[in-house]
C-alpha positions in Angstrom: 115.0 -54.6 -40.6 112.8 -57.1 -39.2 110.8 -56.1 -36.2 108.4 -58.9 -34.2 105.4 -57.3 -31.7 102.5 -58.2 -30.7 98.3 -58.3 -31.5 95.2 -58.9 -30.8 93.7 -62.2 -33.1 90.7 -64.2 -33.1 91.2 -67.2 -31.2 88.4 -70.2 -30.8 86.8 -69.3 -26.8 87.9 -66.0 -27.0 90.8 -63.2 -28.2 94.6 -64.0 -27.7 97.8 -62.2 -28.4 100.1 -63.7 -31.3 103.6 -62.7 -32.2 104.8 -62.1 -35.4 106.2 -59.5 -37.8 105.5 -55.6 -37.2 106.6 -54.7 -40.8 103.6 -54.9 -43.3 106.2 -55.7 -46.4 108.1 -58.6 -44.1 104.5 -59.9 -43.4 104.1 -60.2 -47.6 107.1 -61.9 -47.8 106.9 -64.5 -45.3 103.2 -65.0 -45.7 100.8 -66.7 -43.5 102.5 -69.8 -42.8 105.2 -68.2 -41.7 103.4 -65.7 -39.2 104.0 -67.2 -35.5 100.0 -67.5 -33.8 100.8 -68.8 -30.8 98.4 -68.1 -28.0 99.9 -65.9 -25.0 98.2 -65.6 -21.7 96.4 -61.9 -21.3 95.5 -60.1 -18.1 91.3 -60.5 -18.4 91.1 -57.2 -16.0 92.8 -55.5 -19.1 90.7 -56.7 -21.1 87.4 -55.3 -19.5 89.4 -51.9 -19.1 89.7 -51.1 -22.3 86.9 -50.2 -24.8 88.1 -51.2 -27.8 88.5 -54.7 -27.4 85.6 -54.7 -24.4 83.1 -52.0 -25.6 80.4 -51.3 -22.8 76.8 -51.6 -24.0 74.0 -50.4 -21.8 70.0 -52.1 -22.7 67.3 -50.0 -21.3 64.7 -52.1 -19.3 61.6 -50.9 -18.4 57.9 -52.6 -16.6 56.0 -50.0 -17.7 53.2 -50.6 -20.0 51.5 -48.5 -22.6 47.6 -47.5 -22.3 46.3 -49.8 -25.1 48.5 -52.6 -23.3 46.6 -52.0 -20.4 43.0 -52.2 -21.8 44.0 -55.2 -23.7 45.1 -56.8 -20.1 42.2 -56.1 -18.4 40.1 -56.9 -21.4 41.6 -60.3 -20.9 41.1 -61.0 -17.1 37.6 -59.9 -17.3 37.0 -62.2 -19.9 38.5 -65.2 -18.0 36.0 -64.0 -14.5 33.3 -64.3 -17.3 33.9 -67.3 -18.7 34.4 -69.0 -15.1 31.1 -67.3 -13.8 29.4 -68.8 -16.8 30.8 -72.1 -16.3 29.5 -71.9 -12.5 26.6 -71.1 -13.4 26.3 -73.5 -16.3 27.2 -76.5 -14.9 26.1 -75.6 -11.3 23.0 -74.0 -10.5 21.8 -75.2 -14.3 21.6 -78.5 -14.0 22.4 -79.0 -10.3 21.0 -76.4 -7.6 17.8 -75.7 -9.9 16.7 -79.4 -10.8 16.0 -79.7 -6.8 13.8 -76.7 -6.5 11.8 -77.4 -9.4 8.3 -79.2 -8.1 8.5 -83.4 -9.4 6.4 -83.8 -12.5 5.1 -87.0 -13.6 2.9 -88.7 -16.4 0.8 -91.7 -16.5 -0.7 -93.9 -19.3 -1.8 -97.7 -20.0 -1.5 -100.0 -22.5 -3.4 -103.2 -22.8 -2.4 -106.4 -24.6 -4.8 -109.5 -25.6 -2.8 -112.9 -24.3 -3.3 -116.3 -25.7 -6.2 -118.3 -24.5 -6.2 -121.5 -22.8 -8.7 -123.6 -23.2 -12.2 -121.6 -21.7 -10.2 -118.8 -20.1 -8.8 -115.6 -21.8 -6.2 -113.4 -20.3 -5.1 -109.8 -20.8 -2.0 -107.9 -19.8 -2.7 -104.2 -18.5 0.5 -102.1 -18.3 0.3 -98.6 -16.1 3.7 -96.9 -17.5 4.9 -93.7 -14.5 7.2 -91.0 -16.9 9.3 -88.7 -15.1 8.5 -85.9 -17.4 10.1 -83.2 -15.1 13.9 -82.2 -14.0 13.5 -83.6 -10.3 13.9 -87.2 -9.1 10.4 -88.4 -8.5 10.0 -91.6 -6.0 6.1 -92.4 -6.6 5.0 -93.0 -2.6 2.1 -95.2 -3.2 -0.3 -96.8 -5.6 -3.7 -98.5 -5.9 -4.7 -100.2 -9.2 -8.2 -101.9 -9.6 -9.1 -104.2 -12.9 -12.1 -104.7 -13.1 -14.6 -107.3 -16.1 -17.6 -105.2 -17.2 -20.7 -106.4 -19.4 -22.6 -104.4 -21.6 -26.2 -103.9 -22.4 -27.6 -104.4 -25.5 -29.5 -101.2 -26.1 -27.7 -97.4 -25.7 -28.6 -94.8 -23.6 -28.1 -91.7 -24.5 -26.3 -88.9 -22.4 -26.1 -85.1 -23.1 -24.5 -82.1 -21.8 -25.8 -78.7 -22.4 -23.5 -76.0 -20.7 -22.4 -72.4 -21.9 -19.2 -74.1 -22.9 -19.7 -77.2 -23.6 -22.2 -79.3 -25.7 -22.2 -83.1 -26.2 -24.0 -86.0 -26.8 -23.0 -89.2 -26.7 -25.3 -93.0 -27.1 -23.1 -95.6 -25.4 -23.7 -99.1 -24.3 -25.1 -99.2 -20.7 -22.6 -101.2 -17.5 -24.6 -103.8 -16.5 -21.7 -105.7 -14.8 -19.3 -104.7 -13.2 -17.0 -107.2 -11.4 -13.7 -106.3 -9.9 -10.8 -108.4 -11.4 -7.4 -107.6 -9.5 -7.1 -104.9 -6.5 -3.7 -104.3 -5.3 -2.5 -101.0 -2.8 0.8 -99.9 -1.4 2.2 -97.2 0.5 5.7 -97.0 0.7 8.5 -94.9 2.5 7.2 -91.5 1.4 4.0 -91.5 3.4 3.7 -91.4 6.9 3.4 -94.7 8.4 4.4 -96.7 4.9 7.0 -99.2 4.2 10.5 -98.4 5.3 13.2 -98.7 2.5 10.5 -99.1 -0.4 11.1 -96.6 -2.9 10.3 -96.4 -7.0 12.4 -94.1 -8.0 12.4 -92.3 -11.4 15.2 -89.7 -12.7 14.9 -87.2 -15.2 13.3 -89.1 -18.8 13.3 -92.7 -17.2 10.0 -94.5 -16.9 8.5 -97.4 -14.8 5.9 -100.4 -16.0 3.3 -101.6 -13.2 2.1 -104.9 -15.5 -0.5 -106.8 -14.6 -2.2 -110.0 -15.8 -5.5 -110.5 -15.6 -7.2 -114.0 -16.2 -11.0 -113.9 -17.0 -13.6 -116.8 -18.4 -14.2 -116.1 -22.2 -17.3 -114.5 -23.4 -18.0 -113.2 -19.8 -17.1 -110.4 -20.0 -17.2 -107.4 -23.0 -14.3 -104.9 -21.5 -12.1 -104.4 -19.2 -11.7 -101.3 -16.9 -8.9 -100.0 -15.1 -9.0 -97.1 -12.0 -5.3 -96.3 -10.9 -4.5 -93.5 -8.2 -1.1 -92.5 -7.9 0.9 -90.6 -5.1 4.2 -89.0 -5.7 6.9 -86.5 -5.1 10.6 -85.6 -5.1 13.6 -87.6 -4.3 15.5 -87.5 -1.6 11.7 -87.0 0.5 11.9 -83.6 2.4 8.6 -84.3 4.2 6.5 -87.6 4.3 3.1 -87.4 2.5 0.0 -88.3 4.6 -2.2 -91.4 2.7 -4.0 -94.1 3.9 -5.6 -97.1 1.7 -9.7 -97.3 1.7 -11.0 -100.5 1.5 -14.0 -99.4 -1.2 -17.8 -101.6 -1.2 -16.4 -103.4 -4.0 -13.5 -104.8 -2.7 -11.1 -102.3 -4.5 -8.4 -100.8 -2.9 -8.2 -97.2 -2.9 -5.8 -94.0 -1.7 -7.2 -91.4 0.6 -4.8 -88.6 0.7 -4.4 -85.4 2.6 -4.1 -81.9 1.7 -0.4 -80.5 -0.3 -0.3 -83.9 -1.9 0.8 -84.5 -5.5 -2.0 -87.0 -6.6 -2.7 -88.6 -10.1 -5.3 -90.7 -11.2 -6.2 -92.8 -14.3 -9.1 -94.4 -15.7 -9.2 -96.2 -19.3 -11.3 -99.1 -20.8 -10.6 -101.9 -22.8 -13.2 -103.4 -25.6 -11.9 -107.3 -25.5 
């Protein structure tokens, strides 16, 4: 006797009831090709209530961290905070704030270059170089540069120095003629009463050349002598310096400065 029944069979998209013979022997005789698998509708509420078809599963979820995880989290947070603090110190304080509190530092040097003669006229170029050797911006407030032509005597004179810390003896040719060839002094905005709007600003590591070409009669002088004076300070100018231009008896210009003024002088001789 053949019996028909319903059973749950897998189907794409879920589970469905299929109709077919329930007799095991009959199912072997009919084979799969005779098995009726037409889907029928099933009450979803019934499936949810049946634990054999839709077993309930519970998953425990907790937000509690172990002691090791808490320590690791605190270390990571501390590392991020310290990295940010170091970045602020390096790029803000060291590179921006600290240089603004450092004093202005400037070094001065001179060079000499002999030019090509023209007839009985010789010429030379003397260059004074200002170098910002510090970390703050520098403004050269004022300068005074004078160049002389010197004639040397034929006989040397001895200069002897004997002190507790130094002993020296030199035999130099005396200067018997000292003619002023060039002199120029300038006051810029960093000086009280200086020319407004005029600056020579040097950023850290930068250089500026004061170049002067001097002509003179051939054979008239044995050497050229340079005297230079500079007043400088930080830029931007917080407080203007006090300095004035002074005319010397020989016609040259020099700087007369007040107290608490950064001043640098330079003197050099160049044999012709």
